[in-house]
C-alpha positions, 0 to 999 in steps of 0.5 A: 622288653615291652614299653611302658605303656604295653606293660600298663595295658597288660596290668590293667587287663589282669588286675582290673579286667581279671582275664587269664594269661591265655586271654590277655595273650591272645588279644595282645599278640605277645607270647605267654611267657612274656605277658606272664612275665608283666603281668604278674611280675615287679618290674622294680627298677634295677641299679646298673652296675657298670664294670670296669675294664682295662688293667688298671682296674683288673690288676694291681696299677690302680691301686697302687697309683690311688694310693701314691695321689691319697700319700701326696695329697697331704703334701704341698703342691710342689711336693707332690709326683705329677703324672710323669713321675707316677707313670716312672715310678710304675715303669719301675714296677713293671707297668707294662701299659701306656703313659696314657692309660696312666693319665685317664685313670688319675682324670677319672679316678682322682679329679674328676671324683675325688677332688670334685667331690671334695669341692662339692662337699665343702660347700655342703659341708658349711651348711650342714656340718664340718669336712674332715681336717678343718680345726677351731682354735681359742684360747681359754683361762683356768687354774693350776696350783704349782708350788703351793700357790693358784696360777692362771693358765692360759689353754690354747686348745684346738678342737676337729669338730668332724671327729670331735678330738680336742687338744690343749697346751697351756701357755704363759701368756695370750700374745702373738709368740705364745700363739704361735708357739701353741699353734706349732706345739698342736700342730705336732701333738696331732701329727698333721696341718689342718687344711682350715683353722677357724678362729675368732678376732684374735690380736695375735692373729687379726689386725682388722676384724671382718666387717661389711663388706670387708674382710678380715686382715691378718698380721703380717706375721700371722700369714707368714706362719699360715703359708709356712704350715698351708692352712687357711685361715678363717676369721670368723664375723665381729660378735659371732661367736657361735661360728666357732661354737665346737671350740668354746664348747671344747674349751669348758669340756677341757676346763671342767675335766681336766682342772677340775679340781686344780691339778698341782703341777711342777712347771709348765712343761709337766702341765703340758704332758698332763694335758696330753695324756688327758686328751689321748684318753679322751679320745677313747670315748665314742662320739656323741652322734656317730657312735664311733670312737673319736680316736678311731675318726681322728684317724681316718681325719688324718688322711685328710690333712697336711703334711707337717713341714720339714723345717721348723718355724722360728717364734720370736719377738724382736724390739729395741728396749731402754734399761731403767737405773735398776738394769730392768727392760720392759717387755710386754708389759713385764720387768725383766732384768737384764744384768749390766743392761743400764750401762747400754742406752738401747739394747736389741 
């Protein structure tokens, strides 16, 4: 192959000097075939395709390992297979290679490519778009008809900006117990746990909002809940609702599309079932930008999420209360009648 200065000289003689191939061959000393190739041909760059060789690429072993790694990525680290476990699993399937072969493959194809690229994507996504398995959460108040009367409904809405999927569960209030129980319901509806959960400064989760040079302080119970499910909580800056604009739009979408007119319900459990059906039907429409059905995008997004934990998280509130002479105790500002409670000074 000739150097670029020699190729440019041949092109100049051919196109600017209008010399024949024979004349250029005499002047340069290159063969007629070589001169013809560079004088009249286009020297376009071509992408080099590196063919990967070895049993991990030429046989099915590499595909098996990648499938296992993708499956384990949804689990917490302690539950994932390490290199030794993977090698032993392959041996049971008849793998003839060495432990080093497996380790090299995992390092090149998984740790250096998949994991490193996902970290780079996170930094870029913060500026441009949203990565898969990132969710936003917020409350919205709407209305339903129960027993012939209008009733305020506190709907906890979770949206996924990547796929534009949304889920909503109605709750009786916006306190911490309802918030955590609502998150559990949403995780069960989606079938996985998002890796990142963005929320505003809800009193049910936040003790102190982010300020100048200070990070958000979450309350202990919410942090315990987040640790159990494995997601990372990301609070918005104070008075920066646009940082979770996707879920705010989704709250309005749910209100105007699912609660207009106000649905007639038997109870809150009935409303939860209605809302879940509405959300699943809504996922059959096309994504507003990607021109792909939302349900298909969401199925793809699930691969990047976290697996649901085996044990359920118990949500409750424990406190000491005093009953009045009518046998009533005040819980979250509401009087609740507890039979014979006035016989006791304190109740747990």
